[in-house]
Wavefront OBJ file of the C-alpha trace (Angstrom):
o trace
v 41.513 -27.129 -49.026
v 40.357 -25.073 -52.225
v 43.480 -26.365 -53.959
v 42.384 -29.980 -53.521
v 38.929 -29.153 -54.853
v 40.535 -27.799 -58.056
v 42.886 -30.795 -58.473
v 40.094 -33.272 -58.035
v 37.699 -31.311 -60.227
v 40.374 -31.165 -63.054
v 41.131 -34.850 -62.658
v 37.388 -35.715 -62.808
v 36.807 -33.786 -65.937
v 39.894 -35.145 -67.608
v 38.761 -38.711 -66.843
v 35.278 -37.926 -68.148
v 36.905 -36.850 -71.358
v 39.416 -39.595 -71.748
v 37.025 -42.467 -70.736
v 34.002 -42.626 -72.966
v 34.762 -39.326 -74.662
v 37.523 -38.373 -77.302
v 40.030 -40.380 -75.337
v 38.303 -43.547 -76.442
v 39.525 -42.912 -80.020
v 43.079 -43.408 -78.713
v 42.321 -46.824 -77.359
v 40.368 -47.629 -80.449
v 43.535 -46.716 -82.655
v 45.506 -49.094 -80.681
v 43.106 -51.737 -80.840
v 42.826 -51.302 -84.680
v 46.701 -51.465 -85.044
v 47.056 -54.821 -83.389
v 44.665 -57.762 -83.928
v 42.920 -59.012 -80.868
v 44.448 -56.292 -78.582
v 43.735 -57.223 -74.870
v 44.804 -56.177 -71.575
v 45.061 -59.197 -69.251
v 42.465 -60.893 -71.355
v 40.024 -57.941 -71.495
v 39.620 -56.116 -74.755
v 41.619 -52.863 -74.848
v 38.642 -50.534 -75.306
v 36.717 -51.952 -72.446
v 39.819 -51.794 -70.134
v 40.328 -48.150 -71.193
v 36.709 -47.143 -70.223
v 36.894 -49.160 -66.937
v 40.179 -47.586 -65.960
v 38.856 -44.075 -66.367
v 35.538 -45.041 -64.508
v 37.751 -46.226 -61.613
v 39.552 -42.875 -61.592
v 36.266 -41.104 -61.341
v 35.145 -43.343 -58.642
v 38.441 -42.763 -56.705
v 37.995 -39.001 -57.103
v 34.487 -39.213 -55.722
v 35.744 -41.417 -52.755
v 38.623 -39.061 -51.795
v 36.178 -35.995 -52.213
v 33.751 -37.653 -49.854
v 36.378 -38.404 -47.204
v 38.480 -35.157 -47.486
v 36.361 -32.298 -48.875
v 32.589 -33.020 -48.267
v 31.843 -32.382 -44.722
v 28.790 -33.856 -42.976
v 26.387 -31.200 -41.861
v 24.008 -31.597 -38.934
v 20.468 -31.837 -40.459
v 17.444 -31.305 -38.236
v 15.345 -34.422 -37.573
v 12.423 -34.634 -39.977
l 1 2 3 4 5 6 7 8 9 10 11 12 13 14 15 16 17 18 19 20 21 22 23 24 25 26 27 28 29 30 31 32 33 34 35 36 37 38 39 40 41 42 43 44 45 46 47 48 49 50 51 52 53 54 55 56 57 58 59 60 61 62 63 64 65 66 67 68 69 70 71 72 73 74 75 76
């Protein structure tokens, strides 16, 4: 189980860097090279950030189902 935590952590950090961080410059360079660069009608920069956000959301969903265990809490 610890191996899964490490993979999800690395994937989340990588997605954080690639999304709104330095990875955005990769998409920005692509958009600058072609005029009106779009992916299915969505500007490349927006699609890039949205994709990496979805990766982060997916990591959180997998972690919530596979790693984070519900603990019994006393009634308040």
